[in-house]
N, C-alpha and C positions, 0 to 999 in steps of 0.2 A: 851786393852784399847779401848774405843769407837772411839777414834780419828784415829784408823787404820782400822776400819770396813767400809763397804759400808753403807751409811746412805741414805735411801730413804726419799725424801721430799714429804710429802702428801699435798693435796690441803688445808687442814686445818692448815698447818704450815705457816701461813701468815706473821709471824714476821721475817722469815729468809730473810736476804738481798739477792736480786736476783743475785748479782754479785758472790755469793758463791754457786750458784746452776748451775749444768750442766746436760745435757742429756747423759745417757750412750748409749752403742751400741744398747740396746733394746728399746730405746726411753723413759726410765724411768728417772724422775728428781731425782738427787742424789746430795749430798753435794760434791762440787768440792774438788779435792785433789791437793796437791803440787807435785813437781817432785819426791819427795821421798815417796809418798803414804800417807802422813798425811792429815787429814781434813784441808782444807784451813782456817777454823775458829779458829784453834789452835794458841794461842799466845806462840811461842816457848821459850820465856824468862821465862814465869811463868808456862808453861806447863799446861795451862788451856784454857777453851773455851772463846773466845772473844765475843761470842754472847749468853752467858749462859742464860740470861733471855728470849731470843727469839729462843732458840735451838729447833730443830724438836722434835716431840713427841717421836720418836723412841730413841732419845738421852736421853730423860727424863726417859725412862723405863730401861736404861742400868744399871746393878748392879755394881756400883763402889766397888772396894775392893775385887773382885773375884780373883782367882788364875791367870787368864790371865792378868788382869789389873795390878796386883802387879808385875808380871814378866816383863811386858813391861816397867813399871815405873822404876824398878830396873836396867834394861838394859840401859835405857835412862840416869839415874843418873850416872851409871858407865862410860858410854861413854862421858858424859859431863865433868866429872872429868878428863878424859884422853884427852880432847880437840877434841873429834871426833864429827863431825856434827850430826844433829838430825836424820839422816837416821838410821834405826834399822836393816833392812834386806838387 
């Protein structure tokens, strides 16, 4: 699922709120992550992007519905049903 990957924010990604962007150790601007490694733009209740209309270009090119995406979503659903927090790994 794209919300678990490192997302580079490019200069042309002007719509991304700056409070969701941080610099990594290499000095590259990336989407911030929460303490569990999830993209900070994820709405954990709906399991969707809270800035979908303004998401970075790299997010727009991510193929939803692939094997990795479906596996992460299934694990998330299973854990939510058991009352386990959003952390997957």
